[in-house]
C-alpha positions as CSV (number, residue, x, y, z in Angstrom):
1,M,-38.7,-145.8,-34.6
2,P,-37.7,-143.1,-32.1
3,E,-33.9,-143.2,-31.9
4,R,-31.0,-144.0,-34.1
5,R,-29.2,-147.1,-33.1
6,N,-25.5,-147.5,-32.6
7,P,-23.6,-150.4,-34.3
8,R,-23.8,-153.8,-32.6
9,Q,-20.7,-154.3,-30.5
10,Q,-20.2,-157.8,-29.3
11,R,-17.7,-158.9,-31.9
12,S,-14.0,-158.5,-31.2
13,G,-12.8,-155.0,-30.9
14,D,-16.1,-153.5,-30.0
15,S,-17.9,-152.4,-26.8
16,P,-21.1,-154.2,-25.6
17,R,-24.1,-154.2,-27.9
18,R,-26.8,-151.6,-28.2
19,G,-29.1,-151.3,-31.2
20,E,-32.7,-149.3,-33.5
21,G,-34.1,-146.9,-36.3
22,G,-36.7,-145.4,-38.4
23,R,-37.5,-142.6,-41.2
24,G,-38.8,-141.9,-45.2
25,G,-45.0,-142.4,-50.7
26,G,-46.5,-145.0,-52.1
27,D,-48.6,-147.8,-50.9
28,R,-47.9,-151.3,-52.1
29,R,-49.3,-154.5,-50.7
30,G,-46.9,-157.2,-50.1
31,A,-48.5,-159.6,-52.6
32,P,-47.4,-158.6,-56.1
33,S,-50.3,-158.5,-58.6
34,R,-50.3,-161.0,-61.4
35,S,-51.1,-160.1,-64.9
36,G,-54.5,-161.2,-66.2
37,G,-53.4,-162.2,-69.7
38,Q,-54.8,-165.1,-71.5
39,G,-51.8,-167.3,-71.7
40,G,-50.6,-166.7,-75.3
41,S,-51.7,-166.0,-78.9
42,R,-54.0,-168.3,-80.7
43,S,-52.3,-167.5,-84.0
44,G,-49.5,-170.0,-83.7
45,G,-51.3,-172.5,-81.5
46,S,-48.3,-172.7,-79.3
47,S,-50.1,-172.2,-76.0
48,S,-53.6,-173.2,-76.8
49,S,-54.9,-175.4,-79.5
50,R,-57.5,-174.3,-82.1
51,D,-60.0,-176.8,-80.9
52,G,-60.4,-174.9,-77.6
53,Q,-58.3,-177.1,-75.4
54,R,-56.1,-175.5,-72.7
55,G,-52.5,-175.0,-73.6
56,P,-49.6,-175.9,-71.2
57,E,-49.0,-172.3,-70.2
58,R,-52.7,-171.7,-69.2
59,T,-52.8,-175.0,-67.4
60,S,-49.7,-174.2,-65.4
61,R,-51.1,-170.9,-64.4
62,D,-54.4,-172.4,-63.3
63,R,-52.5,-174.9,-61.1
64,R,-50.5,-172.1,-59.6
65,D,-53.7,-170.1,-58.9
66,R,-55.3,-173.1,-57.2
67,A,-52.2,-173.7,-55.1
68,E,-52.2,-170.1,-53.9
69,R,-55.9,-170.3,-53.0
70,R,-55.2,-173.4,-50.9
71,E,-52.2,-171.8,-49.1
72,P,-52.2,-168.3,-47.8
73,R,-49.4,-166.3,-49.4
74,A,-46.4,-165.8,-47.2
75,D,-46.2,-162.2,-48.1
76,K,-49.7,-161.6,-46.8
77,A,-48.4,-162.6,-43.4
78,V,-45.6,-160.1,-43.8
79,Y,-48.1,-157.4,-44.9
80,D,-50.3,-158.1,-41.9
81,G,-47.3,-158.1,-39.5
82,P,-47.3,-159.0,-35.9
83,E,-50.3,-158.1,-33.8
84,L,-50.3,-154.4,-32.8
85,P,-50.6,-153.8,-29.0
86,D,-53.7,-151.7,-28.2
87,D,-51.6,-149.1,-26.3
88,I,-49.4,-148.4,-29.4
89,T,-51.1,-145.5,-31.3
90,G,-48.3,-144.2,-33.5
91,R,-48.2,-140.9,-31.6
92,E,-45.1,-142.2,-29.9
93,L,-43.0,-141.4,-32.9
94,D,-40.8,-138.4,-33.0
95,R,-42.4,-135.5,-34.8
96,S,-39.8,-135.5,-37.6
97,I,-40.6,-139.1,-38.4
98,A,-44.4,-138.6,-38.2
99,A,-44.1,-135.6,-40.6
100,Q,-42.6,-137.9,-43.2
101,L,-45.7,-140.1,-43.1
102,K,-48.1,-137.2,-43.9
103,G,-48.0,-137.8,-47.6
104,L,-49.8,-141.1,-47.1
105,P,-53.6,-141.5,-46.8
106,E,-54.6,-141.0,-43.2
107,K,-55.6,-144.6,-42.5
108,L,-52.5,-145.9,-44.1
109,A,-50.2,-143.4,-42.3
110,S,-51.7,-144.4,-39.0
111,R,-51.1,-148.1,-39.6
112,V,-47.5,-147.5,-40.7
113,A,-46.9,-145.3,-37.7
114,R,-48.2,-147.9,-35.3
115,H,-45.9,-150.6,-36.8
116,L,-42.9,-148.2,-36.6
117,A,-43.7,-147.3,-33.0
118,A,-44.2,-150.9,-32.1
119,A,-40.8,-151.7,-33.6
120,G,-39.2,-148.9,-31.6
121,A,-40.7,-150.2,-28.4
122,L,-39.6,-153.8,-29.0
123,V,-36.2,-153.5,-30.7
124,E,-34.1,-153.9,-27.5
125,E,-36.0,-156.8,-25.9
126,D,-37.3,-158.6,-29.0
127,P,-35.5,-157.3,-32.2
128,E,-36.9,-160.1,-34.4
129,T,-40.5,-159.0,-33.7
130,A,-39.5,-155.4,-34.2
131,Y,-38.0,-156.4,-37.6
132,Q,-41.3,-158.0,-38.5
133,H,-43.2,-154.8,-37.6
134,T,-40.9,-152.8,-39.9
135,L,-41.4,-155.3,-42.8
136,A,-45.2,-154.7,-42.4
137,A,-44.6,-151.0,-42.6
138,R,-42.4,-151.5,-45.7
139,A,-45.1,-153.6,-47.4
140,R,-47.4,-150.6,-47.1
141,A,-45.0,-147.7,-47.8
142,P,-41.8,-148.9,-49.5
143,R,-41.0,-145.6,-51.1
144,L,-40.5,-143.7,-47.8
145,A,-36.9,-143.4,-46.6
146,V,-38.0,-143.4,-43.0
147,V,-39.5,-146.8,-43.5
148,R,-36.5,-148.3,-45.3
149,E,-34.3,-146.9,-42.5
150,A,-36.4,-148.6,-39.9
151,V,-36.3,-151.9,-41.7
152,G,-32.5,-151.6,-42.0
153,E,-31.9,-150.7,-38.4
154,S,-34.2,-153.3,-37.0
155,A,-32.7,-156.0,-39.3
156,Y,-29.3,-154.9,-37.9
157,A,-30.5,-155.3,-34.3
158,A,-31.9,-158.7,-35.2
159,G,-28.7,-159.9,-36.8
160,H,-29.9,-159.9,-40.4
161,Y,-26.9,-158.1,-41.7
162,A,-27.3,-158.6,-45.5
163,E,-30.9,-157.3,-45.2
164,A,-29.9,-154.4,-43.1
165,L,-27.2,-153.4,-45.5
166,S,-29.6,-153.5,-48.5
167,E,-32.3,-151.5,-46.7
168,L,-29.9,-148.8,-45.4
169,R,-28.5,-148.5,-48.9
170,A,-32.0,-147.9,-50.2
171,A,-32.7,-145.3,-47.6
172,K,-29.4,-143.6,-48.4
173,R,-30.3,-143.4,-52.1
174,M,-33.7,-141.9,-51.2
175,N,-32.6,-139.2,-48.8
176,G,-28.8,-138.9,-49.2
177,A,-28.2,-139.3,-45.5
178,T,-24.7,-140.4,-44.5
179,D,-25.4,-141.2,-40.8
180,Y,-26.1,-144.8,-41.7
181,L,-22.5,-145.4,-42.6
182,P,-21.2,-146.7,-39.3
183,I,-24.0,-149.3,-39.2
184,M,-23.4,-150.2,-42.9
185,A,-19.7,-150.6,-42.2
186,D,-20.4,-152.9,-39.2
187,C,-22.8,-155.0,-41.4
188,H,-19.9,-155.5,-43.8
189,R,-17.8,-156.7,-40.9
190,A,-20.5,-159.1,-39.8
191,L,-20.6,-160.4,-43.4
192,G,-16.9,-161.0,-43.5
193,Q,-16.2,-158.0,-45.7
194,A,-13.7,-156.1,-43.6
195,D,-12.2,-154.4,-46.6
196,Q,-15.6,-152.9,-47.5
197,A,-16.0,-151.7,-43.9
198,L,-12.7,-149.9,-44.2
199,K,-13.8,-148.2,-47.4
200,L,-16.8,-146.8,-45.7
201,A,-14.7,-145.7,-42.8
202,K,-12.7,-143.6,-45.2
203,S,-15.7,-141.9,-46.7
204,P,-15.2,-138.1,-46.9
205,A,-18.5,-137.6,-45.0
206,V,-17.1,-139.2,-41.9
207,G,-15.0,-136.1,-41.3
208,N,-18.2,-134.1,-40.8
209,F,-19.7,-136.5,-38.3
210,A,-20.6,-135.3,-34.8
211,P,-18.4,-136.9,-32.1
212,P,-20.8,-139.8,-31.2
213,A,-21.1,-140.9,-34.9
214,K,-17.4,-140.4,-35.5
215,A,-16.6,-142.5,-32.5
216,E,-18.9,-145.3,-33.7
217,M,-17.1,-145.3,-37.1
218,T,-13.7,-145.4,-35.3
219,I,-14.8,-148.4,-33.3
220,V,-16.0,-150.2,-36.4
221,E,-12.8,-149.3,-38.3
222,A,-10.6,-150.6,-35.5
223,G,-12.7,-153.8,-35.4
224,A,-12.2,-154.3,-39.2
225,R,-8.5,-153.9,-38.7
226,R,-8.6,-156.6,-36.1
227,D,-10.6,-158.8,-38.4
228,L,-7.8,-158.5,-40.9
229,G,-5.2,-159.3,-38.3
230,Q,-3.9,-155.8,-38.2
231,V,-3.9,-155.3,-34.4
232,D,-1.2,-152.5,-34.4
233,A,-3.2,-150.6,-37.0
234,A,-6.4,-151.1,-34.9
235,L,-4.6,-149.6,-31.9
236,R,-3.3,-146.6,-33.9
237,T,-6.9,-146.0,-35.2
238,L,-8.2,-145.8,-31.7
239,E,-5.3,-143.7,-30.4
240,L,-6.2,-141.0,-32.9
241,A,-9.6,-140.8,-31.3
242,P,-10.3,-138.5,-28.2
243,L,-9.7,-141.3,-25.6
244,Q,-8.6,-138.7,-23.0
245,S,-11.8,-136.6,-23.4
246,K,-13.2,-135.4,-20.1
247,S,-16.7,-136.1,-21.3
248,R,-18.6,-139.0,-19.7
249,E,-20.9,-139.5,-22.6
250,P,-21.5,-143.0,-23.9
251,W,-19.4,-142.6,-27.0
252,V,-16.3,-141.9,-24.8
253,V,-17.1,-144.9,-22.7
254,R,-17.3,-147.1,-25.8
255,L,-14.1,-145.7,-27.3
256,R,-12.2,-146.4,-24.1
257,Y,-13.6,-149.9,-23.8
258,A,-12.7,-150.7,-27.4
259,Y,-9.2,-149.5,-26.8
260,A,-8.8,-151.6,-23.6
261,D,-10.1,-154.6,-25.4
262,T,-7.7,-154.2,-28.2
263,L,-4.8,-153.7,-25.9
264,E,-5.6,-157.0,-24.2
265,H,-5.9,-158.7,-27.6
266,A,-2.4,-157.3,-28.4
267,G,-1.1,-158.9,-25.2
268,R,-0.5,-155.6,-23.4
269,T,-2.2,-156.7,-20.2
270,T,-1.0,-154.0,-17.9
271,D,-2.1,-151.2,-20.3
272,A,-5.4,-153.0,-20.9
273,L,-6.1,-153.1,-17.2
274,A,-5.5,-149.4,-16.8
275,W,-7.9,-148.6,-19.6
276,F,-10.6,-150.9,-18.3
277,H,-10.3,-149.0,-15.1
278,R,-10.5,-145.7,-16.9
279,T,-13.6,-146.9,-18.8
280,H,-15.3,-148.1,-15.6
281,A,-14.6,-144.7,-13.9
282,I,-16.9,-142.9,-16.4
283,D,-19.4,-145.7,-17.1
284,A,-22.1,-144.5,-14.8
285,E,-24.8,-146.2,-16.9
286,Q,-22.9,-149.5,-16.9
287,L,-22.9,-149.7,-20.6
288,T,-19.9,-152.0,-20.5
289,D,-18.5,-154.9,-18.4
290,A,-15.3,-152.9,-17.9
291,A,-15.3,-153.6,-14.1
292,E,-15.6,-157.4,-14.6
293,R,-12.9,-157.3,-17.3
294,A,-10.6,-155.4,-15.0
295,A,-11.2,-157.8,-12.2
296,L,-10.3,-160.8,-14.4
297,L,-7.1,-159.1,-15.6
298,E,-6.0,-158.2,-12.1
299,T,-5.9,-161.9,-11.2
300,S,-3.8,-162.7,-14.2
301,V,-1.4,-159.7,-13.6
302,E,-0.9,-160.8,-10.0
């Protein structure tokens, strides 16, 4: 998937939602293979009798096999994935992502690339289908960190927070990357684990983050403080961030919005109104609803 996603932001203390992902051989079909054993030893007669009759274990396995032949396995549907649009070729992927697929056989790499590219194209408008595309990629190449990252980030966009957390942990184990931490922390928030979100926010790696990623973690940390009822601590967390930056980049917009929202939550209406105006002043892409929030507050202040 072409870009890294930012943490979801419609919960209290956050700015409006955005979301995406992808990176990471092996080839494994979604349906696990069953062993072809014969159902037990004849020496004790416990699973088949000496007169050749089927024992209970063999009979149970045969029934299972017949049931599976009658009903297509659910994991086959996952492996096949959603239908791939004809105009998705896989060449849409960033070169760094495509390079990580080169260890796969050519035909397999092409299929995985198309599923990842389709997920990237759909994640904003249809995150659930994007998630299904990444599951199909994972069924074919579960040992690639790029694939596990894509599953995690599309699961996050679709609201499957436990799955997102599990997949991003797997990707982190594979490649050691720490840039998943803000999303992982936000997943903990969504799962009602604010304390775990705060632990990730205090990870030493956060100090080395670039400003956009550091801002994302700050927003999540402040949100976790609010989840715990620590509104003053949430404000202090945001006040340590570069709210006065002259940059008009999205991360500054989102920081200001989170601060304004938290001020309103704290009952500081006049201050909140000022910061919603400051947010709107640099929000050329209309990433937030700061103007509408300001208009609503103005009526209450008057």
